[in-house]
C-alpha positions as CSV (number, residue, x, y, z in Angstrom):
1,X,-30.2,-24.9,-28.0
2,X,-31.1,-22.5,-24.7
3,X,-28.5,-24.3,-22.7
4,X,-25.9,-23.4,-25.1
5,X,-26.5,-19.8,-24.8
6,X,-26.8,-19.9,-21.5
7,X,-23.4,-21.8,-20.7
8,X,-22.1,-19.0,-23.3
9,X,-23.3,-15.7,-21.1
10,X,-22.3,-17.7,-18.0
11,X,-18.2,-18.1,-19.4
12,X,-18.6,-14.4,-20.8
13,X,-19.3,-13.5,-17.3
14,X,-16.5,-15.1,-15.8
15,X,-14.2,-14.4,-18.5
16,X,-15.3,-10.6,-18.3
17,X,-14.8,-10.9,-14.4
18,X,-11.3,-12.3,-14.7
19,X,-10.2,-9.6,-17.0
20,X,-11.2,-6.8,-14.8
21,X,-9.8,-8.8,-11.5
22,X,-6.2,-9.3,-13.8
23,X,-6.4,-5.0,-15.0
24,X,-7.1,-4.2,-11.2
25,X,-4.5,-6.4,-10.2
26,X,-1.8,-5.0,-12.6
27,X,-2.9,-1.7,-12.0
28,X,-2.3,-1.6,-8.3
29,X,0.9,-3.4,-8.7
30,X,2.2,-0.9,-10.7
31,X,1.3,2.4,-9.1
32,X,4.1,2.2,-6.4
33,X,7.4,2.5,-6.2
34,X,9.6,0.2,-4.1
35,X,12.9,1.7,-2.5
36,X,15.3,-1.1,-1.0
37,X,18.6,-0.9,0.4
38,X,20.6,2.6,0.2
39,X,17.7,4.5,-1.3
40,X,15.2,3.3,1.2
41,X,17.4,4.2,3.8
42,X,17.6,7.7,2.2
43,X,14.1,8.2,2.1
44,X,13.0,7.0,5.5
45,X,16.3,6.5,8.0
46,X,17.0,3.2,9.4
47,X,14.6,1.6,6.8
48,X,15.8,-1.6,4.6
49,X,12.5,-1.2,2.2
50,X,10.1,1.7,1.7
51,X,7.1,1.1,-0.5
52,X,5.6,4.7,-1.6
53,X,2.3,4.6,-3.5
54,X,1.5,7.1,-6.7
55,X,-0.9,9.1,-5.0
56,X,0.7,9.8,-2.0
57,X,4.0,11.3,-0.5
58,X,3.5,9.4,3.0
59,X,5.2,5.8,2.6
60,X,2.6,3.2,2.9
61,X,4.8,0.1,4.0
62,X,8.3,0.8,5.6
63,X,10.4,-2.3,7.2
64,X,13.0,-1.1,9.5
65,X,16.3,-2.5,10.2
66,X,16.3,-5.0,12.9
67,X,17.2,-3.1,16.3
68,X,16.5,0.2,14.5
69,X,12.6,0.2,14.9
70,X,10.9,3.5,14.9
71,X,9.5,4.3,18.1
72,X,5.7,4.5,18.2
73,X,5.3,7.8,20.2
74,X,7.4,9.7,17.8
75,X,5.0,8.6,15.0
76,X,3.0,11.9,14.6
77,X,5.6,14.1,14.4
78,X,7.3,11.7,11.7
79,X,4.3,11.5,9.8
80,X,4.1,15.5,9.8
81,X,7.2,15.9,8.2
82,X,5.6,13.7,4.9
83,X,2.2,15.9,4.9
84,X,2.7,19.0,2.9
85,X,0.1,20.9,5.2
86,X,-0.3,23.6,8.0
87,X,-2.8,20.8,9.6
88,X,-1.8,19.1,12.4
89,X,-1.9,15.5,11.6
90,X,-3.0,13.0,14.3
91,X,-3.7,9.3,14.8
92,X,-6.3,7.3,16.6
93,X,-6.5,4.2,18.3
94,X,-9.5,2.3,17.1
95,X,-8.2,-1.2,18.1
96,X,-5.5,-3.0,20.4
97,X,-4.7,-6.8,20.0
98,X,-2.2,-8.7,21.9
99,X,-0.1,-11.0,19.8
């Protein structure tokens, strides 16, 4: 009898864990907008795909058209366009790796 109760509790924990994981996965997927083609280009020049999370005005993923990639040196100025603040936006290099 004890083995059956232990088995039941273990299965209950596994099922609950899967349910929570599924809920978080669907929430994360539904909380972003993916723009493609002309809509992406209208949001970010020279882009093919733009993904924006609902909690930020800054795109969290941009795929640029081949040969139209964004110059890395202009990234800080570009980000300032999306930040609705008088404060200067800055980036710090944390780590650099070679491909």
